[in-house]
C-alpha angles and dihedrals in degrees: 000000000000119000126259117235114216119199127186120179130196120191128194142170113280092245091060098045100094093050093048091047089054091048089051092051091051090051090069094084091049099044105032100073095052094041094048089052094055119113115250099018112148100169142337133201132184113198140178128210111193092187090064098029090235141129125203142183117207121185139177121222137183090234145358091257090055093049092050090062085087090061089073101027097130098203089056093047090049093049092052092066096069089049091053090046087058091053100264119147125208119216109239139236097038109235123243110184126197108226113249095180137336143203130211110209129220090261090066108034111332092241135098120231127205 
């Protein structure tokens, strides 16, 4: 079975970006233990793009069911509220993509996978 790619995007006004990026960095210690313990997690990335005033988390899961665990992960739901209070908006629905094809770059294994 090919992995599911989950993408969640938060957007904000440029003047709030630095503060929200800092809040996201601080969320690591709250979110990491629970996410790492979830069944089916392959990888998880939280990123920031100042040019678009957006933050994203992108994760790779063994199945759609596994990816959807984040839909009800209470620490993440709770942490979203302060972001909204600062004017952030979350793109909804959260996107869960079926993998059509994938590559593994030289930094991971040096081989391409189909």
